[in-house]
VOPANU-704173 format. One line per 8 residues: number of its first residue (from 1); for each residue x, y, z of C-alpha. Coordinates in Angstrom, 2 decimals, always signed. Example, Ala and Ser with C-alpha at 12.3 -4.5 7.8 and 13.67 -1.06 7.14 Angstrom:
1	+12.30/-4.50/+7.80  +13.67/-1.06/+7.14
***
This chain:
1	+0.00/+0.00/+0.00  +2.63/+2.50/+1.04  +5.67/+0.62/-0.15  +5.92/-0.65/-3.69  +6.10/-4.47/-3.84  +5.72/-5.47/-0.21  +7.50/-8.79/-0.14  +6.31/-10.02/+3.25
9	+3.11/-9.94/+5.25  +2.83/-10.42/+8.99  -0.32/-11.27/+10.90  -1.19/-9.63/+14.20  -0.08/-12.79/+15.98  +3.24/-12.84/+14.16  +3.92/-9.23/+15.02  +3.00/-9.67/+18.68
17	+5.04/-12.86/+18.98  +8.08/-11.23/+17.37  +7.89/-8.28/+19.73  +7.52/-10.53/+22.77  +10.53/-12.59/+21.78  +12.73/-9.51/+21.84  +11.35/-8.11/+25.07  +11.51/-11.40/+26.96
25	+15.10/-12.19/+26.15  +17.47/-13.21/+28.93  +19.26/-9.91/+28.60  +16.07/-7.97/+29.20  +15.27/-9.99/+32.31  +18.49/-8.62/+33.80  +16.90/-5.16/+33.36  +20.03/-3.03/+33.11
33	+20.05/+0.69/+32.43  +20.60/+2.27/+29.02  +21.76/+5.74/+28.19  +21.82/+7.76/+24.94  +24.96/+9.59/+23.87  +23.95/+12.44/+26.19  +21.26/+12.75/+28.79  +19.97/+10.77/+31.73
41	+20.25/+7.05/+32.30  +16.88/+5.37/+31.77  +15.99/+1.91/+33.00  +14.91/+0.08/+29.86  +12.08/-1.63/+31.73  +10.31/+1.76/+31.62  +10.00/+1.32/+27.84  +7.82/-1.78/+28.33
49	+4.19/-1.48/+29.37  +0.96/-3.02/+28.20  -1.85/-0.65/+27.35  -4.77/-0.38/+29.76  -7.58/+1.50/+28.04  -9.96/+0.68/+30.88  -7.71/+2.55/+33.34  -7.63/+5.58/+31.03
57	-11.42/+5.78/+31.27  -11.60/+5.70/+35.09  -11.55/+9.49/+35.51  -15.17/+10.57/+35.65  -16.42/+13.52/+33.60  -19.03/+15.61/+35.39  -19.96/+18.16/+32.71  -21.07/+18.34/+29.12
65	-19.95/+21.25/+26.96  -23.48/+22.61/+27.27  -22.94/+22.82/+31.06  -20.36/+25.59/+30.68  -22.84/+28.11/+29.29  -20.86/+29.06/+26.19  -22.39/+31.64/+23.84  -24.58/+30.37/+21.03
73	-21.99/+30.69/+18.24  -19.26/+28.87/+20.20  -21.78/+26.17/+21.10  -22.71/+25.91/+17.43  -19.03/+25.53/+16.46  -18.61/+22.77/+19.04  -21.68/+20.95/+17.75  -20.36/+21.18/+14.19
81	-17.26/+19.32/+15.35  -19.28/+16.76/+17.34  -17.93/+18.00/+20.66  -20.41/+16.80/+23.27  -18.48/+15.51/+26.27  -15.24/+17.17/+27.44  -12.13/+15.17/+28.23  -11.14/+15.05/+31.92
89	-8.64/+17.94/+31.63  -11.27/+20.03/+29.82  -13.95/+19.03/+32.31  -11.88/+20.09/+35.32  -10.20/+23.18/+33.84  -12.78/+25.12/+31.82  -14.95/+26.15/+34.76  -11.96/+27.51/+36.72
97	-10.70/+29.45/+33.70  -14.13/+30.96/+33.08  -14.11/+32.14/+36.72  -10.75/+33.87/+36.20  -8.53/+31.56/+38.25  -4.84/+31.08/+37.47  -4.32/+27.43/+36.65  -1.66/+24.75/+36.28
105	-2.96/+21.86/+34.17  -1.13/+18.54/+34.11  -2.41/+15.80/+31.82  -1.08/+13.07/+29.59  -0.48/+13.91/+25.94  -3.43/+13.48/+23.60  -6.02/+14.43/+26.23  -7.26/+17.73/+24.83
113	-5.26/+20.40/+26.67  -5.48/+22.82/+23.74  -9.28/+23.01/+23.84  -9.14/+23.20/+27.64  -7.64/+26.69/+27.44  -8.86/+27.89/+24.03  -12.58/+27.45/+24.62  -12.93/+29.53/+27.80
121	-10.58/+32.22/+26.47  -12.54/+32.47/+23.21  -15.70/+32.85/+25.31  -14.11/+35.65/+27.37  -12.82/+37.53/+24.33  -16.13/+37.22/+22.49  -17.83/+38.87/+25.47  -15.25/+41.71/+25.41
129	-13.32/+42.02/+22.15  -10.88/+44.51/+23.65  -9.27/+41.65/+25.59  -6.08/+40.08/+24.29  -4.59/+36.62/+24.79  -0.91/+35.64/+24.49  -0.22/+31.94/+23.91  +3.39/+30.76/+23.98
137	+4.41/+27.35/+22.60  +7.84/+25.68/+22.28  +7.75/+24.84/+18.56  +6.48/+26.34/+15.31  +4.39/+23.25/+14.62  +2.59/+23.39/+17.96  +1.96/+27.13/+17.58  +0.51/+26.52/+14.11
145	-1.66/+23.71/+15.42  -3.03/+25.91/+18.23  -3.77/+28.62/+15.67  -5.59/+26.13/+13.44  -7.70/+24.97/+16.39  -8.45/+28.57/+17.35  -9.79/+29.29/+13.87  -12.09/+26.27/+13.95
153	-13.46/+27.00/+17.42  -13.93/+30.76/+16.79  -15.51/+30.57/+13.35  -18.00/+33.41/+12.69  -17.27/+35.02/+16.07  -15.34/+38.06/+14.82  -12.15/+37.08/+16.66  -8.74/+37.11/+14.98
161	-5.27/+35.72/+15.62  -1.66/+36.30/+14.66  +0.91/+33.52/+14.58  +4.45/+34.62/+15.40  +7.08/+31.94/+14.75  +10.45/+31.65/+13.10  +10.94/+30.36/+9.59  +8.29/+32.73/+8.21
169	+9.03/+36.28/+6.99  +8.74/+38.54/+10.00  +7.28/+41.48/+8.04  +4.09/+39.48/+7.44  +3.72/+38.88/+11.15  +4.35/+42.56/+11.87  +1.58/+43.45/+9.43  -0.84/+41.03/+11.13
177	+0.04/+42.33/+14.60  -0.73/+45.88/+13.50  -4.31/+44.74/+12.83  -4.71/+44.26/+16.60  -5.65/+40.56/+16.78  -7.33/+39.15/+19.88  -5.02/+36.14/+20.09  -1.26/+36.16/+19.55
185	+0.26/+32.68/+19.32  +4.03/+32.40/+19.10  +7.33/+30.86/+20.06  +9.59/+32.58/+22.61  +12.38/+33.50/+20.20  +10.16/+35.17/+17.62  +8.13/+36.96/+20.30  +11.39/+38.33/+21.69
193	+12.38/+39.59/+18.21  +9.03/+41.30/+17.75  +9.32/+42.93/+21.17  +12.78/+44.29/+20.29  +11.27/+45.73/+17.09  +8.61/+47.42/+19.25  +5.69/+45.88/+17.39  +4.33/+43.91/+20.33
201	+3.52/+45.26/+23.78  +3.15/+42.51/+26.38  +1.54/+44.88/+28.87  -1.66/+44.82/+26.77  -2.33/+41.10/+27.33  -4.73/+40.20/+30.13  -4.43/+36.48/+29.53  -1.32/+34.37/+29.02
209	-1.01/+30.66/+28.28  +2.25/+28.72/+28.39  +1.69/+25.42/+26.59  +4.17/+22.56/+26.96  +6.09/+24.81/+29.31  +8.55/+22.12/+30.40  +9.76/+21.75/+26.83  +10.30/+25.51/+26.50
217	+12.48/+25.51/+29.57  +14.37/+22.42/+28.36  +15.06/+24.30/+25.12  +16.74/+27.12/+27.04  +13.94/+29.68/+27.00  +13.93/+30.29/+30.75  +15.06/+33.90/+30.59  +12.82/+34.75/+27.63
225	+9.83/+33.33/+29.50  +10.71/+35.23/+32.69  +11.12/+38.45/+30.72  +7.77/+38.11/+28.98  +5.93/+37.23/+32.19  +7.51/+40.16/+34.01  +6.23/+42.59/+31.34  +2.62/+41.40/+31.53
233	+0.19/+43.49/+33.60  -0.20/+42.59/+37.27  -3.92/+42.04/+36.79  -3.91/+39.08/+34.46  -4.90/+35.43/+34.23  -2.06/+32.95/+33.75  -2.46/+29.34/+32.58  +0.36/+26.77/+32.48
241	-0.22/+23.46/+30.68  +1.99/+20.45/+30.13  +2.21/+16.69/+30.45  +5.09/+17.02/+32.94  +5.92/+19.79/+35.40  +9.36/+19.54/+37.01  +10.68/+21.68/+39.87  +11.89/+24.61/+37.76
249	+8.36/+25.13/+36.50  +7.05/+25.08/+40.05  +9.49/+27.92/+40.76  +7.92/+29.95/+37.92  +4.46/+29.11/+39.24  +5.37/+30.45/+42.68  +6.85/+33.62/+41.18  +4.28/+34.56/+38.54
257	+0.92/+32.90/+39.33  -1.61/+34.13/+41.86  -3.07/+31.39/+44.05  -3.39/+28.95/+41.12  -5.68/+25.96/+41.09  -3.80/+22.79/+40.17  -5.47/+20.24/+37.93  -3.87/+16.84/+37.49
265	-5.70/+14.20/+35.51  -2.76/+12.14/+34.29  -3.16/+8.39/+34.67  +0.39/+7.26/+35.24  +3.55/+8.57/+33.61  +2.54/+7.57/+30.09  -0.79/+7.30/+28.31  -2.67/+4.17/+29.37
273	-3.73/+3.22/+25.85  -0.23/+2.99/+24.36  +1.26/-0.49/+24.21  +5.01/-0.09/+24.83  +7.81/-2.54/+24.08  +11.48/-2.72/+23.16  +13.21/-4.17/+20.12  +16.60/-5.56/+21.04
281	+18.91/-5.49/+18.02  +22.60/-5.04/+17.23  +23.54/-1.71/+15.67  +24.58/-3.27/+12.35  +21.17/-4.93/+11.97  +19.12/-1.99/+13.15  +18.04/-0.65/+9.76  +17.13/-4.10/+8.44
289	+15.03/-4.74/+11.54  +13.27/-1.42/+11.01  +12.44/-2.37/+7.42  +11.08/-5.73/+8.56  +8.72/-3.91/+10.90  +7.61/-1.33/+8.35  +6.46/-3.94/+5.82  +4.03/-5.51/+8.30
297	+0.37/-4.66/+7.83  +0.03/-3.27/+11.35  +2.44/-0.35/+10.86  +0.20/+1.82/+8.71  +1.24/+5.29/+9.87  +4.57/+5.52/+11.67  +6.42/+8.34/+13.38  +10.12/+7.55/+13.85
305	+12.31/+9.56/+16.20  +16.05/+9.92/+15.71  +18.30/+12.09/+17.86  +20.14/+14.27/+15.36  +19.16/+16.24/+12.26  +21.82/+14.42/+10.26  +20.57/+11.07/+11.51  +17.01/+11.96/+10.50
313	+18.09/+12.88/+6.98  +20.26/+9.78/+6.56  +17.49/+7.45/+7.75  +14.90/+9.13/+5.50  +17.17/+8.85/+2.47  +17.79/+5.15/+3.20  +14.06/+4.46/+3.52  +13.29/+6.29/+0.27
321	+16.06/+4.39/-1.48  +14.48/+1.10/-0.41  +11.04/+2.05/-1.68  +9.26/+3.35/+1.41  +7.15/+6.48/+1.26  +8.83/+8.69/+3.83  +9.51/+12.31/+4.67  +11.37/+14.14/+7.43
329	+11.10/+17.07/+9.80  +13.83/+18.76/+11.84  +15.11/+22.18/+12.85  +17.29/+22.78/+9.78  +14.36/+22.58/+7.38  +12.52/+25.68/+6.24  +9.12/+26.18/+7.78  +7.40/+25.59/+4.45
337	+9.23/+22.26/+4.12  +8.22/+21.23/+7.63  +4.59/+22.13/+7.02  +4.59/+20.26/+3.71  +6.01/+17.12/+5.33  +3.43/+17.24/+8.13  +0.59/+17.71/+5.64  +1.72/+14.73/+3.57
345	+1.88/+12.62/+6.70  -1.53/+13.79/+7.94  -3.13/+13.02/+4.59  -1.46/+9.59/+4.29  +0.64/+10.49/+1.28  +3.61/+9.04/+3.16  +3.66/+6.09/+5.54  +6.65/+7.23/+7.59
353	+7.64/+10.57/+9.09  +11.17/+10.67/+10.52  +11.76/+13.44/+13.04  +13.90/+14.89/+15.77  +12.23/+15.82/+19.05  +10.86/+18.94/+17.34  +7.85/+16.71/+16.57  +7.55/+15.26/+20.08
361	+5.44/+18.01/+21.60  +1.81/+18.81/+21.10  +1.38/+17.62/+17.51  -2.07/+16.11/+17.07  -2.04/+13.91/+13.97  -4.88/+11.44/+13.61  -4.35/+7.70/+13.52  -0.60/+7.38/+14.04
369	-0.45/+3.63/+14.63  +3.13/+3.42/+15.87  +5.90/+5.54/+17.32  +9.38/+4.07/+16.94  +12.32/+5.37/+18.96  +15.09/+4.57/+16.50  +17.49/+6.26/+18.89  +16.98/+6.62/+22.63
377	+15.47/+9.83/+23.99  +17.66/+12.13/+26.06  +15.31/+12.00/+29.04  +12.32/+10.00/+30.16  +10.18/+13.12/+29.83  +11.17/+13.24/+26.15  +10.10/+9.60/+25.87  +6.70/+10.40/+27.39
385	+6.11/+13.14/+24.84  +7.40/+11.11/+21.91  +5.07/+8.18/+22.48  +2.20/+10.56/+23.19  +1.89/+11.11/+19.43  +0.14/+7.72/+19.18  -2.84/+6.45/+21.13  -4.53/+9.86/+20.98
393	-7.93/+10.24/+22.60  -9.57/+6.83/+22.95  -7.52/+5.11/+20.24  -4.94/+2.43/+20.97  -1.35/+3.04/+19.91  +1.99/+1.26/+19.93  +5.47/+2.48/+20.89  +8.64/+0.55/+20.11
401	+12.11/+1.50/+21.34  +15.28/+0.13/+19.74  +17.82/-1.00/+22.34  +21.27/-2.32/+21.46
***
């Protein structure tokens, strides 16, 4: 289907048995630690976990979207998208945000955090169109995705947005900002550039959202984030969302949030409906083992993570050479190239997307069947976010990690 002339076909039983054979080897029973070239040492047993979709459904939802009292047009937009019941993070967050509370939201990936903050903020800005919202995201792709969701939720409501990210000509963003949009969605570096050019004034924003904040701090944006938060007005509403919140984020919470409510609806470290396993293979057989997996019927839509930009390009070229439909995304590619690769993957024009961790955060792509860690993540938090690209919502996903 995706690869010309598939020479082998594996049944579900064959695939499961093959995976079990690797994970139940004598070496694995010894459960020693593994470490990437840089980063923390991770016990490889943490890469093995059976999915438990029943556990992921244990958190009770108390509201419907109708319970929140959204205006008629927003309610109509939700109905058009078949939004009836909120996810647990939406259920527990939206009411607090509507009441004006600062909030820290912690939930597994794929649980609907974007709508949890967009919907109440759209409602607030529709009621008073002089209000402005600043949303900060770690990557261009996540910022673009938030902007796309905003446009769908706010259709016909007279609200407008500006997206401010690198890789796109800055003069276009300056032009959009001068039209006084209600929502500004950007990455820290580009927002800093726009501030230095005096085309954005952070003191005008009464609402601020930091999405995937742990990733932004991991990427070295601590000072940029502190600077932006310090320039916001004292009377504001601040919302922090992520799948993981380490101590340095708690320090920011204590410094910049006012008596925040904390919402935690995560069910374990990783999503319950992702089946996780390892593939034990020698380095010289790694690529051949990957190809054997990709020609099975089960691996229909696969996101592969590799550590370096060069490694991503080399692996993509090798897959293309051997007849697989593949594309790549990493920080050295132009924004138009990255968007084109994501679109092809979303629309099933390619079977495989090979990526660095730039694709590990926030991307919501339907029906990714498998995530493969071709190289080990730098940290376990990175692993959590990588495998969160599969098993989104109530779907089951699979994550495989190559271990030498």
